[in-house]
N, C-alpha and C positions, 0 to 999 in steps of 0.2 A: 176711044180702041186701041186697049195694053199694045203696045211692041212684045214682038217673039225677044226671049233675051239673047240671040246673035247681034241682029237690028238694035237692040238696044244699048250693048257692049260697043257698038262701034260707033253710032252716035253718040253717047256720052263721051268716050277718049275723042271725038275729033272735037267737039266743041270745048271741053277742057281746051283745049290747044287754039280754038277760037276765042274764046277767054281772054289768055294768055294775051292774041292778036288783036283785039278790039279794048285793050285792058281795064275790062270789067272787074279784073283779078288781078291782082302779085301773087307770085308764089302758088301756096295751097291755101292763099286765105279764100272761099265759099267753099261751095262741093256741088256736084250736079247730080241731079237721080233721072232712072225713067222708068214707068213701072211695064213689069213684064206680064201681069196677072191683074185678077182679083183681091192678090193673099200677098206678091211680092214686087218686088223691083229691084235692079239693082243702082249702086250708086258709088262716085269716087272713094277711092280708100282714104285711110287718117294720114299725111305728113308727106305724100308722093307726090314729087314734081308731074306738075299734069306735061309739063315735056317728054318726060319720061314714060309716062303711062300706058299700058296696055290694055285691048280687051280684057281679056286674060287676069285685068290687076281688080276690075271690079268686084264688088262685094255683093251674094246677096241677100236683101234681108227680108222678111217677113212684118208683113204692115201690125199685125194688130199687136208682137210683142215687142217688136222688132231682135230678133234672134236672129242668129245669122250663121252658118259656116263659113268653113277655108281657114288658113293660114294669117291672111289679115283681116285688119278690125277696118269696120266701115268709118264715111267719115265722124266726127261726133255729134254733130249737130241730124242722125239720121233720122232722131225724136220726131222732128220737126217735119220732114219727109214726107215719117209715117204719117201723121197726124193730117195732113194735106191731101194724102191717097186714100185717109180713112171719111176724113168728111163732105171731098169733092172725085166724085167716082167719076168726073168728065176730066179730071186732070189727068196728064200722062206723062206730064219734062217740067221737071223741076230746077231752077239755075239759081243757087245762094251766091249774091255776087257782093263785094266792097265795092261799089261803082263808087267813084266821085262823088257828084252832085249829087243823087240819093244818100249817099252818103252824109256829105253838108248834113245837107237837108234836112235829116231824119234828126240833129240834135238839138234840136228845139223839139223836138217830142208832139209838134203839129203836122195831126192830117192833112194830106195835100187834097187839093180839088181843081182836078184838072180841065180844064173849061172846052179845050178842043179836041179831045182822044178819048172816042170810044170805044177804044180798045180796053182805057183802064178802068173807065166808068167814071159814076160821078166824084168818087170817094177812094183813097187808096190812102188805107188805115196806117197808123203808127203803134207800131205793138211798147208796150211800156218796157222798161228797162230788164234786162235779166242777162246774169253774166252765161259768157258760151256754155253749153252743153249742158244748162242745168235745167229741170224740171220750171222754174222760171218763166225762164226765156220759152218754153213749148208753149205753158200755156199763157203768155204774154200773144203766142201767135197765132194759137188757140181762139183766145175771146176775142182778136180781129178778125177772123174766117167766117166766124160764128153773125159776130156783127156786121160784117159784110160780104157776106155768101155771094156774094157775084165778082169779085177782085178781084181783080190777075195778079195784082203786085202789094206786097206787105212791104211797109220800111217797119227797120229795127233799128229799137233806139242808140247811139252810140255804136255803133254795129256795123250796119249794111242794107241790104234790099235781098226780099226773097219776090222772087217772077216764076209765071205758073201760064203753062197752057197745055192746048189738046195734044197738043204734037211738039217738036224741039223748034221748029220754023217759030209757032206761034211763042213759046216762049223768050228765044231771044228779038223778037219783035215784042214782046211786054217789057224788055228790060231795055230798049231802046228806046221809045218810047219814054219810061219812066226814068231816063236819064234826063233825055232832052227837056220835058215837064220840069224834072227838079232844077235843071242847067239853069231856067228862062225867069223860073221863078226866085232864085239867087239874084241872077240878076237885079230882076224887079225888085227883092226888099233887103237886100245887102248895097246900101246907097252912103256907107264910110266906104272911105280908103281907096278913092282912086282919084286922087292924086298923083299926077307925073312923077317919075323916079329917075334921082338924076342917075350917072353912068354907072356900072356896076361895078366895083373893085375883084377881082380875079385872085385868088389866092391855090388855083392852079388842084390835080393831084398828085397823086406818088402810092409806091406798092414799095413795101418792104422787102429785103432779101436778105438773112441775117442779121449782119450788123452797118448795112448799107439801104441806103432807100433812092428809089428815082424822082424825080420831080418833074411832071411834066407843064410847063407854064409860059404862056404865049406862046405858043408853039413849038417850043426851044425843049430840051431833056434832059437835065443836069443828075448826074449819081451824088451822095455824100454818104462819108462815113459818121456813120453819129458818137461813135468814138476821138473825131479828127475835125470838128468842123473848124472853117475857116471863120475868122477875126471878123471878118465882113460878112456875114452869113448872111444873105436875104431875109425881113421880116416873115415873109412869104414864105420862107424853108424851115427857119425858125419856129412858124407854128408845127408845120408836120415835125421837123424832131423830135420838140417836148408830148406831141400827140404819140411818137412811137416811144418816149421813153420812160410814161406812163400808165400806153397799154399796152395790150398783147394786140392790137388791129395789125394787119397785113397789106390793108387798103387805106387812104384816106382820101377821102371827096367832099370838094368845096361845092355849095348849094349856095347860087345867089338870085333864085328862083325871084320873081317878083311878092310875090305871097311869105318867101319867109324873109327874105327882107325887111317885109312893113312890119311882121313880129319882130326881127331885130330891134331897128326901131325905137321898139317901145322899152328897151333895155333892162329888163327883169325875165325873170324864169315864168314859162309859163307851162302849167297841168294842163297835157293835153285832153280831149274830149273825144275822140276815136280809139277805141281799144288797139287794132291792130298797130297805130302808133305806138302807144304806152308798151304792150307787147315788143319791139324790135325795139325803142329805142330807147323808152323810160319811162318812168311814173310823171318826171319831170324835168322840161330840154331846160337847160340853163346858159345863163347869158353871163360872158365872161368880155372885157375893155380890148378891142380893138388892138391894142398896143401892150399886151400880156399874154405871151408863147403860156408860159408854163403856169398861168393861173387858167386859160382853158383850157386847157391836158390837165389839169388836176380836175375841171369843172364835167370830165368826161367818166369818171366814175362809178360804177356802174349801170354808164348808159352808153349810146351810140349815138349821137349829138349832142354840140353844144353852139348854141345861139355865140354872133362876134356882134357885135352893139354896133345898129346901124349899116354891116356892111353883110348880114350871111350868115350860113353855116355850114359848119365839118358835120362832115356822117365819116364811120365809121366802121368797118367788121373783118374778118377774120378772109371772106371772099371777096372776089368782085360780085358775086351775085348779091351776098351781103349790103356788101356799101349802096349797091345802085338800090335795093328795097330799100332800104333805110333814107335815103333821097325822097324817091318815087314816094312813100308813107309820108316822110316829114311835109312834103309840099301839101298832101291833102291837108294835112293836122293841121299845116295855118292858115289854109283855106277855111279849115271848117273852125277854128279861132275867132278869123277877121267875120265869119258872117256872124257869128253869139254875139259880135259889138255891138247889133242891132236887135240882141234881142238880152235885155239889165236880167230877166228872169233865169234864162238859161245859163248852166251850169258846167264845168266840166267832171267826166267822169269821177265818180268815189276815189279817192288814194287806196283805204283798203280794198277795193274790188279792183282797181289802177293795178296794186302791190302782187298781187295774189295769181295775177295773169300774165305779170310781169313775169315774176318767178317761175310760173308753171313752163314757158315759153323757154326762157334760159337754159332748165336744167332737162329738159325734155324736149323739145320741137329743135333748140339748138344744137342740142347734143347730137340729137338724131341723124341732121344731117351731113356731120363732121363723119361719121364712121364708115 
């Protein structure tokens, strides 16, 4: 049964914040909708942070042709939601997430075969890849829905997942079940990269204001002047200084999580498997020597992350939110890269598709956030 419009708007707004709290989405990667009649649904608007979203910010969309009214644009994936509501009249709530385990498992292109979940059914199909907001992606999801008309979830290769329910509670339960089972499968299939790591090196985090930056390292804070660095500058501070000299970053964050360190041990650049990492960090994540601060900074050109061989990675951004998001998506992207080692036929996202998405993100989304 469809929701009243007021109830739907309140539920979707509350659910958006719930997704942030549970970590099923980062920033505005993903979208949520609720059916309000046989012909319409409300959906989250394009490019608006979930933490600031109000019920009146949601957009009402017509299922038949995706037309809408009002000053705000609906999510660019409105067509996928419309297709689900058209094909599945019993579905009244949809959550599209970039949740970690489902996204990582989905890079293989394999359908998921749950063995202990009545909610998900016998098969969770993996839709063929299509770039975000394209007819190709919508058609791939439609094909999966038609092939498995009872499924409550669809994996979207290189992208994320679509979770559906008769109501909000049902859709969230589906998302949780999908994440649980994908995590179990990754543990079963991912047999590599389980050796114990040595103690991680810390390069700290910093913030720049004008010609100065404040480095926080080992529980201490110290301010440095970029135009008057001391002769005995610690190597950790040298990395931060060179990054500020060669980029327009305002924040620098060191990430030495296990997945990032394991990828850095390869000592080579890597091409991401997941779209959200490409969008926020770059089409390739380059690797630099651990004793070459200037070289590492130069390899950040046009990017927001750089690997430091055997150590981890530096993430940069213009805001604290930017750099935190880069680190979170880099960790997920590195887990995907490690999982891919178990499947020789699995390849990263195509470079041209990645370049298009990175360009769109930098020129449109990130600039929109700065305003």
